[in-house]
C-alpha positions as CSV (number, residue, x, y, z in Angstrom):
1,M,-5.6,-19.5,-11.5
2,F,-4.4,-15.6,-11.7
3,Y,-1.5,-13.8,-10.3
4,P,-2.4,-10.8,-7.7
5,A,-0.8,-7.6,-8.0
6,H,-1.7,-4.1,-6.4
7,I,-0.6,-1.4,-9.2
8,N,0.3,1.8,-8.6
9,L,-1.9,4.3,-10.8
10,Q,-0.6,7.7,-9.3
11,N,-0.9,10.0,-12.0
12,R,-1.1,7.1,-14.5
13,N,-2.9,7.3,-17.5
14,C,-5.7,5.2,-17.8
15,L,-8.3,4.6,-20.6
16,V,-12.0,3.3,-20.4
17,V,-13.5,2.5,-23.0
18,G,-18.1,2.6,-22.2
19,G,-20.1,4.9,-20.2
20,G,-22.7,2.3,-18.7
21,T,-22.6,1.3,-15.2
22,V,-19.8,-1.5,-15.8
23,A,-17.6,1.4,-17.1
24,E,-18.5,3.8,-14.5
25,R,-17.5,1.3,-11.4
26,K,-13.9,1.2,-13.8
27,V,-13.7,4.7,-13.4
28,V,-14.3,5.6,-9.9
29,S,-12.1,2.0,-8.8
30,K,-9.0,4.0,-10.7
31,L,-9.6,7.3,-9.8
32,I,-9.4,6.3,-5.6
33,S,-5.8,4.8,-6.9
34,G,-4.9,8.5,-8.2
35,A,-5.0,7.5,-11.8
36,N,-5.6,10.0,-14.7
37,V,-8.7,8.8,-15.9
38,T,-10.4,9.2,-20.2
39,V,-13.7,8.2,-20.9
40,I,-14.3,7.3,-24.6
41,S,-18.6,6.8,-25.2
42,P,-21.1,8.1,-26.6
43,E,-23.1,7.8,-23.6
44,S,-22.3,7.9,-20.5
45,T,-24.1,7.9,-16.6
46,E,-25.2,10.8,-14.5
47,L,-21.6,9.5,-12.4
48,V,-19.5,10.0,-15.3
49,E,-21.1,13.4,-17.2
50,F,-20.6,14.9,-13.5
51,L,-16.9,13.9,-12.8
52,A,-16.3,15.0,-16.3
53,E,-18.0,18.6,-16.1
54,I,-16.1,19.0,-12.7
55,G,-12.9,18.2,-14.5
56,T,-12.3,14.8,-12.7
57,I,-11.9,13.1,-15.8
58,H,-11.5,13.7,-19.1
59,L,-14.7,12.6,-21.3
60,H,-15.0,12.3,-25.3
61,K,-18.5,11.3,-26.3
62,R,-18.0,9.9,-28.9
63,Q,-17.7,5.9,-30.6
64,L,-13.7,4.9,-30.3
65,K,-11.4,5.7,-33.0
66,E,-8.2,4.0,-34.4
67,G,-4.8,5.3,-32.4
68,D,-7.4,6.0,-29.0
69,T,-5.4,3.8,-27.2
70,Q,-2.4,4.8,-27.8
71,D,0.4,5.9,-24.7
72,Y,-2.0,4.6,-21.9
73,F,-0.5,2.5,-19.3
74,L,-4.1,0.7,-18.6
75,V,-6.9,0.3,-21.0
76,C,-10.2,-1.1,-19.7
77,A,-12.9,-2.3,-22.7
78,A,-16.4,-2.0,-21.1
79,T,-18.6,-1.6,-23.4
80,D,-22.2,-3.9,-24.6
81,D,-20.7,-4.4,-28.2
82,T,-18.5,-7.6,-28.8
83,S,-16.7,-6.0,-31.6
84,I,-16.1,-2.7,-30.1
85,N,-14.0,-4.3,-27.1
86,T,-12.4,-6.9,-29.3
87,A,-11.0,-3.5,-31.1
88,V,-9.5,-2.0,-27.8
89,F,-8.0,-5.5,-27.2
90,A,-6.1,-5.5,-30.2
91,E,-5.4,-2.3,-31.0
92,A,-4.0,-1.3,-27.1
93,H,-2.2,-4.9,-26.0
94,E,-1.3,-6.1,-29.8
95,K,-0.8,-3.1,-31.8
96,H,0.3,-0.3,-29.2
97,N,1.7,-3.1,-26.8
98,V,-0.2,-1.6,-23.9
99,R,0.8,-4.6,-20.8
100,L,-2.3,-4.0,-18.6
101,V,-5.6,-4.2,-21.0
102,N,-9.0,-5.6,-19.5
103,V,-12.3,-6.5,-21.5
104,V,-15.1,-7.0,-19.0
105,D,-16.3,-10.7,-19.2
106,V,-13.8,-11.9,-21.9
107,I,-10.9,-13.8,-20.2
108,P,-8.8,-14.6,-23.4
109,Q,-8.8,-10.8,-24.1
110,C,-7.7,-9.9,-21.0
111,T,-3.9,-9.6,-19.7
112,F,-5.7,-8.7,-16.2
113,A,-8.9,-9.7,-14.3
114,A,-10.6,-7.3,-12.4
115,A,-11.4,-8.3,-8.6
116,S,-14.2,-7.6,-5.8
117,V,-12.6,-4.9,-3.9
118,V,-13.1,-3.6,-0.3
119,T,-12.1,-0.7,1.2
120,D,-12.1,1.4,4.6
121,G,-10.4,4.2,3.0
122,D,-7.0,3.0,4.8
123,I,-7.0,-0.9,4.1
124,I,-7.9,-2.2,0.4
125,I,-9.0,-5.9,0.3
126,S,-9.5,-7.7,-3.1
127,I,-11.3,-11.3,-3.8
128,S,-10.4,-13.6,-6.9
129,T,-11.7,-17.0,-7.5
130,S,-10.0,-16.8,-10.8
131,G,-13.1,-16.3,-12.7
132,K,-14.4,-19.6,-11.1
133,S,-17.5,-18.5,-9.0
134,P,-18.3,-14.8,-8.9
135,A,-20.9,-15.4,-7.1
136,T,-19.0,-16.7,-4.5
137,S,-16.6,-14.0,-4.6
138,R,-19.4,-11.3,-4.0
139,R,-20.5,-13.3,-1.4
140,I,-17.3,-13.0,0.6
141,R,-16.9,-9.2,-0.4
142,E,-20.5,-8.7,1.2
143,H,-19.2,-10.6,4.6
144,L,-15.7,-8.0,4.4
145,E,-17.8,-5.0,4.4
146,V,-20.1,-6.1,7.2
147,M,-16.9,-7.8,9.4
148,L,-14.5,-4.5,8.5
149,R,-17.2,-1.8,8.5
150,A,-16.1,-1.3,5.1
151,S,-17.0,0.3,1.6
152,S,-17.2,-1.4,-1.8
153,L,-16.4,0.2,-4.9
154,Y,-20.8,-0.3,-6.0
155,T,-21.2,1.9,-3.2
156,L,-19.1,5.1,-4.0
157,G,-19.9,8.5,-6.4
158,Y,-23.3,8.8,-4.9
159,E,-24.9,10.0,-2.0
160,N,-28.7,10.0,-1.6
161,G,-29.1,9.3,-4.7
162,N,-27.0,12.0,-6.2
163,P,-23.6,12.0,-7.9
164,V,-20.4,13.3,-5.8
165,P,-17.0,13.7,-6.3
166,I,-14.1,10.7,-6.1
167,E,-11.1,11.6,-4.3
168,N,-7.7,10.2,-5.0
169,Q,-7.4,8.3,-1.8
170,G,-3.7,6.8,-2.0
171,L,-5.0,3.3,-2.6
172,P,-3.0,1.0,-5.3
173,Y,-5.2,-0.6,-7.9
174,P,-6.2,-4.4,-7.3
175,V,-6.0,-6.9,-10.3
176,Y,-5.2,-10.5,-11.0
177,L,-3.2,-10.8,-14.0
178,L,-3.3,-13.6,-16.4
179,L,-0.3,-15.1,-17.0
180,D,-0.7,-18.0,-18.6
181,N,2.2,-18.5,-21.2
182,R,3.8,-14.6,-20.6
183,K,7.1,-14.3,-20.3
184,C,8.4,-13.6,-16.8
185,V,11.4,-12.5,-15.7
186,V,12.9,-12.7,-12.1
187,L,16.2,-10.9,-11.5
188,C,18.3,-11.7,-8.4
189,D,21.7,-12.8,-7.2
190,N,20.7,-15.9,-5.8
191,E,17.4,-18.4,-5.1
192,T,16.5,-17.7,-1.4
193,S,13.2,-19.0,-0.1
194,E,11.8,-15.3,-1.0
195,I,12.4,-15.8,-4.5
196,E,11.6,-19.7,-4.3
197,S,8.5,-18.5,-3.2
198,Y,7.7,-15.9,-5.9
199,L,8.8,-18.4,-8.5
200,T,6.4,-20.9,-7.3
201,L,3.6,-18.3,-7.5
202,L,4.4,-17.6,-10.9
203,R,4.5,-21.3,-12.1
204,Q,1.3,-21.7,-10.4
205,C,-0.1,-19.3,-13.0
206,G,1.2,-20.7,-15.8
207,A,4.2,-18.1,-16.7
208,N,6.7,-18.7,-18.5
209,V,9.4,-17.8,-16.1
210,V,12.7,-17.1,-17.2
211,I,15.6,-16.3,-14.2
212,Y,18.7,-13.9,-14.7
213,N,21.8,-13.4,-12.5
214,T,21.3,-9.4,-12.0
215,N,25.4,-9.1,-12.7
216,T,25.2,-10.9,-15.9
217,V,21.4,-9.5,-17.5
218,E,21.2,-7.1,-20.0
219,Y,18.3,-4.7,-20.9
220,Q,17.8,-6.4,-24.0
221,D,17.2,-9.9,-22.5
222,I,14.4,-8.3,-20.2
223,E,12.8,-6.1,-22.6
224,D,9.9,-8.3,-24.0
225,A,8.9,-9.6,-21.0
226,F,5.2,-9.0,-19.8
227,L,6.4,-8.6,-16.0
228,V,9.6,-8.4,-14.2
229,I,10.4,-8.8,-10.6
230,V,13.8,-7.0,-9.3
231,E,15.1,-8.6,-6.0
232,K,17.1,-5.4,-5.3
233,R,17.1,-2.0,-6.8
234,K,20.5,-1.1,-7.2
235,S,21.7,-4.3,-8.1
236,I,21.5,-4.1,-12.1
237,D,23.5,-1.8,-13.6
238,F,20.7,-0.3,-16.2
239,P,17.9,2.0,-15.0
240,I,14.0,0.5,-15.2
241,E,12.5,3.9,-15.9
242,N,8.8,4.4,-15.5
243,D,8.1,3.9,-19.4
244,A,9.3,0.1,-19.6
245,G,6.9,-1.7,-21.5
246,F,6.5,-4.4,-19.0
247,I,5.0,-3.8,-15.8
248,Y,7.9,-4.3,-13.0
249,E,8.1,-4.7,-8.7
250,F,11.2,-4.1,-6.7
251,L,11.3,-6.4,-3.8
252,D,13.3,-3.9,-1.4
253,E,11.8,-1.1,-2.6
254,P,7.7,-1.7,-3.2
255,D,6.5,1.5,-3.8
256,A,9.0,2.0,-6.5
257,G,7.8,-0.5,-8.9
258,T,4.7,0.1,-11.3
259,Y,2.9,-2.7,-9.0
260,F,3.8,-5.1,-6.1
261,T,2.7,-8.0,-5.0
262,P,0.4,-8.2,-1.6
263,K,-0.2,-10.1,1.2
264,L,-2.1,-13.0,0.5
265,V,-4.8,-15.2,1.9
266,M,-5.3,-18.1,-0.4
267,D,-6.9,-21.4,-0.9
268,D,-6.2,-22.8,-4.3
269,N,-8.3,-20.4,-6.9
270,L,-9.8,-18.2,-4.0
271,I,-6.9,-15.4,-3.3
272,I,-7.6,-12.8,-1.0
273,S,-5.0,-9.8,-0.8
274,I,-4.6,-7.1,1.5
275,S,-2.0,-3.9,1.2
276,A,-2.3,-0.5,3.0
277,K,-1.3,2.6,1.5
278,N,0.9,4.0,4.2
279,G,3.2,2.4,6.5
280,S,1.4,3.4,9.6
281,D,-1.3,1.3,8.3
282,R,0.6,-1.9,7.6
283,T,0.2,-2.6,11.3
284,K,-3.7,-2.7,10.9
285,A,-2.9,-5.1,7.5
286,E,-1.3,-7.8,9.1
287,G,-3.8,-7.7,11.9
288,I,-6.6,-8.1,9.1
289,H,-4.2,-10.6,7.2
290,K,-3.7,-12.5,10.1
291,R,-7.4,-12.9,10.6
292,L,-8.6,-14.2,7.2
293,K,-5.7,-17.0,7.3
294,T,-7.2,-18.2,9.7
295,Q,-10.8,-17.7,8.6
296,F,-10.1,-18.8,4.9
297,E,-7.2,-21.2,4.6
298,N,-7.6,-24.9,4.5
299,N,-11.4,-24.5,5.2
300,G,-13.0,-25.9,2.1
301,Y,-13.5,-22.6,0.7
302,G,-10.9,-23.5,-3.0
303,A,-12.7,-26.9,-3.5
304,F,-16.0,-25.6,-3.3
305,I,-15.2,-22.9,-5.6
306,N,-13.1,-25.2,-7.9
307,L,-16.2,-27.7,-8.3
308,L,-18.5,-24.5,-9.2
309,G,-16.0,-23.7,-11.4
310,K,-16.1,-27.6,-12.8
311,C,-19.7,-27.2,-13.7
312,R,-19.7,-23.6,-15.2
313,P,-19.1,-24.7,-18.8
314,E,-22.2,-26.6,-18.4
315,V,-24.0,-23.6,-16.5
316,L,-23.2,-21.7,-19.4
317,D,-24.5,-23.7,-22.0
318,S,-27.9,-24.6,-20.1
319,F,-29.2,-21.2,-19.7
320,P,-29.7,-18.1,-22.2
321,T,-29.4,-14.8,-20.1
322,S,-26.5,-14.2,-17.3
323,K,-29.1,-13.3,-15.2
324,M,-30.7,-17.2,-15.7
325,R,-27.1,-18.3,-14.7
326,G,-26.2,-16.5,-11.7
327,D,-29.7,-17.2,-10.3
328,F,-28.7,-21.1,-11.0
329,F,-25.2,-20.3,-9.3
330,E,-27.3,-18.4,-6.5
331,T,-29.2,-21.3,-6.1
332,L,-26.8,-23.7,-5.5
333,I,-24.3,-22.0,-3.2
334,G,-27.4,-20.8,-0.6
335,H,-28.9,-24.2,-0.8
336,V,-29.6,-25.8,2.7
337,E,-31.0,-29.5,2.7
338,N,-33.5,-28.2,6.0
339,T,-35.1,-25.0,5.3
340,S,-36.6,-25.1,8.6
341,L,-33.5,-24.5,10.1
342,Y,-31.1,-22.4,8.1
343,E,-33.0,-20.3,5.4
344,R,-29.5,-19.7,3.4
345,C,-26.1,-21.2,3.4
346,C,-23.9,-18.9,5.6
347,L,-20.6,-20.3,3.8
348,G,-19.4,-20.6,7.3
349,L,-18.8,-16.7,7.3
350,D,-20.6,-16.2,9.9
351,D,-19.7,-19.7,12.0
352,L,-16.8,-21.5,10.4
353,G,-18.3,-24.4,12.7
354,C,-21.5,-24.6,11.1
355,N,-22.6,-28.2,9.9
356,A,-26.2,-27.6,7.7
357,E,-26.5,-29.9,5.1
358,C,-25.5,-27.7,2.6
359,M,-23.3,-27.6,-0.6
360,F,-20.8,-25.9,0.9
361,N,-20.4,-28.5,4.2
362,W,-20.6,-31.1,1.8
363,V,-17.7,-30.5,-0.3
364,R,-15.7,-29.6,2.8
365,H,-16.6,-32.7,4.5
366,G,-15.5,-34.8,1.1
367,K,-18.9,-35.7,0.1
368,I,-18.2,-34.1,-3.5
369,E,-20.3,-36.8,-5.3
370,H,-23.3,-35.9,-2.9
371,A,-22.4,-32.3,-4.2
372,T,-21.9,-33.0,-7.9
373,D,-25.4,-35.5,-7.8
374,F,-27.4,-32.6,-6.5
375,I,-25.9,-29.7,-9.1
376,S,-26.4,-32.5,-12.0
377,N,-30.2,-33.2,-10.4
378,Q,-30.6,-29.5,-10.1
379,L,-29.6,-28.5,-13.7
380,T,-31.9,-31.4,-15.2
381,T,-34.9,-29.7,-13.1
382,Q,-34.0,-26.3,-14.6
383,R,-33.9,-27.2,-18.0
384,T,-37.4,-28.8,-17.7
385,N,-38.3,-26.1,-16.3
386,L,-37.6,-23.7,-19.2
């Protein structure tokens, strides 16, 4: 499981290595969260070029050089060259100790994973399946866009096919942290129910959790941590500065940290995070949170995603291209036994009570073996047709 965090990027220096369509989305997402964005790439999209021309971003039209990743708060590698992406991670995280590093589609070389994001300008919602089913995450994102009359990052930056400016919307930057075996520190006076909930989530995500009492902890106890959670900001005897190596959250002053834990809707590896950009919108966020909890918690989504995740390694080995793998998962997710009634599985998104004979309902109603057999048969058929 990945740990949901909404990062405060306002006026923080962020680097994107790469200039293609994937890198473009990385740039857009950071700009709406107020980051100072630098792009390094010998070639770039029309939107990236436009944003550089109007002074919104810094663009260096060249290949990556040694030392380029130093002094950044967050770094993303989004090129189509594996060796360059690997070099970015090694230099940024291992040499320069940048805590927040993402290499597109290479989980072992990430400290955080990107999310499917929906925003209406006031509320921001992110969806993660912890890498187990990106296709399901996309279906949920598309559903939320319609339900909330909101936009995804995929639609920002262009009007009538022409690039347009990207404005700072004051929204946090949603990510999912990879905490497996990383040192995560909790500073508190007592292990209250609130603290216990954070400890449970950290441990579920595989973190190496260390708890210190705020009266006895010293800065050297926490300086090598990846993440620090502080119950009360004024209860510690030393300041935590903006240039601290670790990322940190103050539970009593969420806006003062480098990140905060948003409101969550969780069903196993399905995590939906909701937050607002200011106090007046938090009532709206509360309403959306309540609505999504009713729709997504304990309704089979986690079990469905886990089943798709279990077959993912075999699918990766069976198909030579990402498009073929994506098409196969779309076939699984969209399958309905009686196509005369339903053209495509709705995943219960439009009708939670739908009882069509589909993969989703088989899993939701406990027919796991039937669903597994169907996947195996589909894999055999597809391999035969290759």
